[in-house]
C-alpha positions in Angstrom: -29.7 46.2 -38.1 -28.1 44.0 -40.7 -26.6 40.4 -39.7 -23.0 41.8 -40.6 -23.1 44.2 -37.7 -23.7 42.3 -34.2 -25.1 44.5 -31.5 -24.8 43.0 -27.4 -25.6 44.6 -24.2 -24.4 42.6 -21.0 -24.8 44.4 -18.1 -23.3 48.0 -18.5 -21.2 47.1 -21.3 -22.2 47.2 -25.2 -20.0 45.3 -27.8 -20.5 46.2 -31.6 -19.0 43.7 -33.7 -18.1 43.8 -37.4 -19.4 40.4 -38.6 -18.3 40.2 -42.0 -15.3 38.0 -41.6 -15.3 36.4 -44.9 -14.7 40.0 -46.3 -12.2 40.8 -43.5 -15.2 43.0 -41.9 -14.8 45.2 -44.8 -18.1 47.8 -44.3 -20.8 48.5 -46.7 -23.2 51.3 -46.8 -26.0 49.0 -45.1 -23.1 48.0 -42.5 -22.5 51.8 -42.0 -26.1 52.7 -41.3 -26.1 49.6 -38.6 -23.2 51.2 -37.1 -25.0 54.6 -36.7 -28.1 53.3 -35.2 -25.7 51.1 -32.7 -24.4 54.3 -31.4 -27.6 56.2 -31.4 -28.9 53.2 -28.9 -25.9 53.6 -26.8 -25.8 57.4 -26.7 -29.6 57.3 -25.6 -29.1 54.7 -22.8 -28.4 55.6 -19.3 -27.3 52.0 -18.4 -24.7 51.4 -21.0 -21.6 53.1 -19.5 -19.0 51.7 -21.9 -18.6 50.4 -25.4 -16.4 47.8 -26.8 -15.7 47.4 -30.8 -14.3 44.6 -32.3 -14.3 42.5 -35.7 -15.5 38.8 -36.2 -12.9 36.2 -37.0 -9.4 35.8 -36.5 -7.9 37.6 -39.5 -9.2 41.2 -39.4 -10.7 43.6 -37.4 -11.8 45.8 -40.3 -10.5 46.3 -44.1 -12.2 49.5 -44.2 -14.6 50.3 -46.7 -15.7 47.7 -49.3 -14.0 48.8 -52.5 -16.5 46.9 -54.6 -19.4 49.3 -53.1 -17.8 52.7 -53.8 -18.6 52.8 -57.5 -22.4 52.5 -56.4 -21.9 56.3 -55.5 -23.3 58.3 -58.4 -20.9 61.2 -58.2 -18.2 62.0 -55.7 -20.3 64.5 -53.8 -22.5 61.8 -52.9 -19.6 59.8 -51.9 -18.4 63.0 -49.6 -21.8 62.9 -47.9 -22.3 59.2 -47.0 -23.0 58.2 -43.6 -19.5 57.8 -42.3 -19.1 54.9 -39.7 -15.7 56.7 -38.3 -18.2 59.9 -37.9 -20.6 57.6 -35.9 -18.2 56.3 -33.7 -16.6 59.8 -32.9 -20.1 60.6 -32.3 -20.1 58.1 -29.4 -20.5 59.9 -26.0 -19.6 57.0 -23.9 -16.2 55.9 -23.7 -15.3 53.1 -26.1 -12.6 50.4 -26.5 -11.4 49.0 -29.7 -10.2 45.5 -29.7 -8.0 45.2 -32.9 -7.6 41.4 -33.9 -5.7 41.2 -37.4 -6.0 43.6 -39.9 -6.8 47.3 -39.2 -6.6 48.8 -42.5 -7.8 52.1 -44.3 -11.2 53.0 -42.9 -10.4 50.1 -40.3 -7.4 52.1 -39.0 -9.5 55.0 -38.8 -12.4 53.4 -37.0 -9.9 52.1 -34.4 -8.4 55.4 -33.9 -12.0 57.0 -33.6 -12.0 55.0 -30.3 -11.0 56.1 -26.8 -8.6 53.2 -26.0 -7.0 51.0 -28.5 -5.8 47.5 -27.7 -4.5 44.7 -30.1 -4.1 41.1 -30.7 -0.4 40.1 -31.2 -1.0 39.3 -35.1 -2.8 42.8 -35.6 -1.5 45.0 -38.5 -1.9 48.5 -39.1 -1.8 50.3 -42.4 -3.3 53.6 -44.4 -3.2 51.4 -48.0 -5.5 54.0 -50.0 -2.5 55.4 -51.4 -2.0 52.3 -53.2 -5.2 52.5 -54.9 -5.1 56.3 -56.0 -6.4 58.2 -53.0 -6.2 58.9 -49.4 -8.1 58.2 -46.2 -11.2 60.6 -45.6 -12.0 59.5 -42.1 -9.8 61.5 -39.9 -6.4 59.2 -41.2 -3.8 62.0 -41.2 -5.2 64.2 -38.0 -5.5 61.1 -35.9 -2.1 59.5 -36.9 -0.6 63.1 -36.3 -1.9 63.1 -32.7 -1.3 59.4 -32.2 2.4 58.7 -33.5 4.0 62.3 -34.8 4.6 63.6 -38.0 7.5 61.6 -39.2 5.5 58.0 -38.6 2.3 59.5 -39.8 4.1 60.5 -42.9 5.9 57.1 -43.2 2.6 55.2 -42.9 0.3 57.8 -45.1 2.6 58.3 -47.9 4.2 54.3 -48.3 0.8 52.7 -47.4 2.9 49.8 -45.8 1.6 48.0 -42.7 3.2 48.0 -39.3 3.0 45.3 -36.7 1.4 45.6 -33.6 4.6 45.6 -31.4 5.3 49.0 -33.4 2.1 50.3 -33.3 2.7 50.0 -29.5 6.1 51.4 -29.6 4.6 54.3 -31.7 1.8 55.0 -29.3 -1.0 54.0 -31.7 -2.4 51.5 -29.3 -2.0 51.0 -25.4 -1.3 47.0 -25.1 -0.9 44.0 -27.2 -2.2 40.7 -25.7 -2.4 37.1 -27.3 -5.4 37.0 -29.5 -7.2 34.3 -27.4 -6.9 36.7 -24.6 -8.0 39.9 -26.4 -11.9 40.3 -25.7 -11.2 39.2 -22.3 -8.9 42.1 -21.6 -11.3 44.5 -23.4 -13.9 43.5 -21.2 -12.1 43.8 -18.1 -10.9 47.5 -19.2 -14.7 48.0 -19.7 -15.9 46.7 -16.5 -13.1 49.0 -14.9 -14.5 52.1 -16.6 -18.1 51.1 -16.2 -17.4 50.9 -12.3 -16.5 54.7 -12.3 -18.8 57.6 -12.0 -20.1 57.5 -15.6 -20.8 61.5 -15.9 -17.0 61.9 -14.9 -16.1 59.4 -17.6 -17.9 61.0 -20.6 -16.7 64.1 -19.0 -13.3 62.9 -19.2 -13.8 61.9 -22.8 -15.5 65.3 -23.8 -12.3 66.9 -22.1 -9.6 64.7 -23.9 -11.4 65.7 -27.4 -11.3 69.3 -26.8 -7.5 69.5 -25.4 -6.7 68.1 -28.7 -7.7 71.3 -30.5 -7.0 73.9 -27.6 -4.3 76.2 -26.8 -2.9 74.9 -23.5 -4.3 77.8 -21.1 -7.8 77.3 -22.6 -7.7 73.5 -22.4 -6.9 74.0 -18.6 -9.5 76.7 -18.4 -12.1 74.3 -19.9 -11.0 71.3 -17.9 -11.6 73.4 -14.8 -15.5 73.9 -15.9 -15.7 70.4 -16.5 -14.6 69.6 -13.3 -17.1 72.3 -11.4 -19.8 70.6 -13.3 -18.9 67.0 -12.1 -18.3 68.4 -8.8 -22.1 69.3 -8.8 -23.4 66.1 -9.4 -25.1 63.4 -7.3 -22.6 61.3 -8.4 -19.6 63.0 -7.0 -21.7 63.6 -3.8 -21.9 60.0 -3.5 -18.2 59.4 -4.2 -17.1 62.1 -1.4 -19.7 60.3 1.4 -18.5 56.8 0.3 -15.1 57.8 0.9 -15.9 59.0 4.3 -17.7 56.0 5.0 -15.1 53.9 3.6 -17.4 51.9 1.2 -17.8 51.3 -2.4 -19.7 54.0 -4.1 -23.2 53.5 -6.0 -23.1 55.6 -9.0 -26.7 56.3 -10.8 -25.4 58.9 -13.7 -27.0 61.9 -11.9 
């Protein structure tokens, strides 16, 4: 780990914090490697049931990749095949909540969109500004925006590079909630606690189901969902859920 990435586990909740506020939490190659390591730890853990991602400081969640570091790649091909932090977050098997405080720009926006649930502080701003520097995003920017906010809104963001406010992001469906900045992490933790209390295999399966539904025709998506439901139904946790319902008590799930 690098000091620019903080990784904390509290009960069933892991929190990954981008900790470079003096540089708007812009991500360096070393930070990307640390993010990959943190994701691997979350995926390997039976006790971690939900992951919160946020940024340190009040100004910025993440301003994307540190532009000053991009020229350290010797060739465009090396840049193409670098360890990508957006790919790392998409590889998370556990449900993820992104708490966006301040700027979510470029790779920061892509990172937020790589998480399952996004909430934002009332001072948050979202932008795909790469076009202002001569390129486009490469961490899933267009695909995620298309699915989140529709073709016209995605084109507006991609082709102008101009930011939108938290209120507009909420209206467009890019985020789920806007809360005062002082309440952001508490609200993220409340959502995480609710998810962690659910059957973990079912929660992870719901995540896999959502990801698959994006790229499948409707009939195949429903067929796949039914298969996943059957797998979940056969788990010990599902049996515990049925027993708890009959006995009128809270279930105790063990990810089995």
